[in-house]
C-alpha positions as CSV (number, residue, x, y, z in Angstrom):
1,X,26.1,-28.3,14.0
2,X,25.6,-25.0,15.2
3,X,27.4,-23.5,12.7
4,X,25.7,-25.0,10.0
5,X,22.1,-24.2,11.7
6,X,23.8,-20.5,11.9
7,X,24.6,-20.0,8.4
8,X,21.1,-21.5,7.2
9,X,19.7,-18.9,9.2
10,X,21.9,-16.1,8.0
11,X,21.4,-17.1,4.4
12,X,17.3,-17.3,5.0
13,X,17.4,-13.8,6.7
14,X,19.5,-12.2,4.1
15,X,17.2,-13.7,1.5
16,X,14.2,-12.2,2.8
17,X,15.8,-8.8,3.3
18,X,16.9,-8.4,-0.1
19,X,13.5,-9.4,-1.1
20,X,11.5,-6.4,0.9
21,X,11.0,-3.3,-1.1
22,X,9.8,0.3,0.5
23,X,8.3,2.8,-1.5
24,X,6.2,5.8,-1.2
25,X,2.9,6.5,-3.2
26,X,0.9,9.5,-3.5
27,X,-2.7,8.4,-3.0
28,X,-5.7,10.8,-2.6
29,X,-7.8,10.6,0.6
30,X,-9.7,12.6,3.1
31,X,-9.9,11.4,6.4
32,X,-9.6,8.6,9.0
33,X,-11.7,6.2,7.3
34,X,-10.0,6.7,4.0
35,X,-6.6,5.5,5.9
36,X,-8.6,2.8,7.3
37,X,-9.6,1.4,3.6
38,X,-6.6,2.2,1.8
39,X,-4.3,0.2,4.5
40,X,-7.0,-2.6,4.5
41,X,-6.8,-2.7,0.6
42,X,-3.3,-4.1,1.1
43,X,-3.6,-6.3,4.0
44,X,-2.3,-9.5,1.7
45,X,0.7,-11.8,2.4
46,X,2.9,-10.1,-0.4
47,X,2.8,-6.5,1.7
48,X,4.5,-6.4,4.9
49,X,3.7,-2.9,6.0
50,X,1.1,0.1,4.5
51,X,0.8,2.9,6.2
52,X,-1.0,6.0,4.6
53,X,-0.2,9.7,6.0
54,X,-3.6,11.5,5.9
55,X,-1.9,15.1,5.7
56,X,0.8,14.3,3.1
57,X,-1.4,12.2,1.2
58,X,1.6,9.3,1.0
59,X,1.2,5.7,1.3
60,X,4.4,4.0,2.5
61,X,4.5,0.3,1.7
62,X,6.9,-2.5,2.5
63,X,6.4,-5.5,0.2
64,X,8.0,-8.5,-1.4
65,X,9.0,-7.5,-4.9
66,X,9.6,-11.0,-6.0
67,X,5.9,-11.5,-5.3
68,X,4.0,-8.3,-6.3
69,X,4.7,-5.2,-8.2
70,X,4.1,-1.9,-7.4
71,X,1.5,-1.5,-9.9
72,X,-0.5,-4.4,-8.5
73,X,-0.4,-2.5,-5.2
74,X,-1.5,0.5,-7.0
75,X,-4.0,-1.3,-8.9
76,X,-5.5,-2.8,-5.4
77,X,-5.8,0.7,-4.1
78,X,-7.7,2.2,-7.1
79,X,-9.7,-0.9,-6.8
80,X,-10.9,0.4,-3.3
81,X,-11.7,3.6,-4.7
82,X,-8.7,5.8,-4.2
83,X,-6.5,7.4,-6.8
84,X,-3.0,6.9,-6.7
85,X,-0.4,8.5,-9.0
86,X,-0.7,6.1,-11.5
87,X,-4.0,4.3,-11.5
88,X,-7.5,6.2,-11.2
89,X,-10.6,4.4,-9.3
90,X,-13.2,3.6,-11.5
91,X,-15.9,6.2,-11.2
92,X,-18.3,3.0,-9.6
93,X,-15.6,2.5,-6.9
94,X,-15.0,6.1,-6.4
95,X,-18.8,6.6,-5.7
96,X,-19.3,3.6,-3.6
97,X,-17.0,5.6,-0.9
98,X,-18.8,6.9,2.1
99,X,-19.5,10.7,1.8
100,X,-16.5,11.9,4.0
101,X,-14.1,9.8,1.5
102,X,-15.2,11.7,-1.4
103,X,-11.9,13.6,-2.1
104,X,-12.4,14.6,-5.9
105,X,-14.7,17.1,-5.2
106,X,-13.1,18.8,-2.1
107,X,-11.7,22.1,-2.6
108,X,-8.2,22.7,-1.1
109,X,-8.0,26.1,1.0
């Protein structure tokens, strides 16, 4: 009985691991508030972990590739007001961001 249980658990664990994908996506933003909003936009069951690096402007996301696509993830971030490497936030969503988060008009030094 223990052997069967062990085999079943091993199989389930292997399936879960194989379905997990981890990718990096360029995402525009400025500050800690951007980080919170970007990461919050991906608080869904299909996404296991999402961390945005403010300095590098890179979102590292671990997700179930059988349940959600990378395009869908980027569309969710864009809908929150943040441009990704593939999808641009609508002007309306961008304009709804707090002033400190308006990254399009910021001059880089």
